[in-house]
N, C-alpha and C positions, 0 to 999 in steps of 0.2 A: 194274277200270277201266271207265269208261263210254265207249262209242264211239257216234258218230253214224252211222246208216246212210248209205251212199253216196247213195241216192236223196234223202234229206232234205238232205244237204249240197249236192247239185246244185241242188235246188229253192231253197234259201236263197241260193246263189250267183247263180242266175238272177234272183231278186228283187232282190238288191243291184245287179246289173249294170243292170237295167231302171231302178231308182230313180236310179242315177248318171247314166244317159243322160237321163232326164227332167229331172234337176236341171241338167245342162249346157244342155239345150234351154231351160229356163226362164230361166237366167242370160242366155243370148243374147237371148231375147225381152225381158227387162227392160232390157238395154242398148239395144236398138233403141227401145223405148218411151221410155226416158229421153232418148235422143238426139233423138227427135221432139219431146218436151215442152220441151226446153231445148237448142236447137242451138248455143248459144254456149258451153256447158259442155264442158270437155275430156272425152274418152271415158274410161270406166272401164278400169282395167288388167285385161287378160285373164289368167286363170290357166291354167296348163297342166293338162290333165286328169290326175287322179291315177289310179294303177293299183295294185291290190291284189296 
């Protein structure tokens, strides 16, 4: 059997968490920019953050 060292698993888990946080921040920023560009348009539906 091939096992992943705990340190490597933790490093990848931290990278995924950071990427998820950045993605949520970018989604919020896009929503703000779209609202500023077209104030008459209805706001985008917000998605609940996913958890792994």
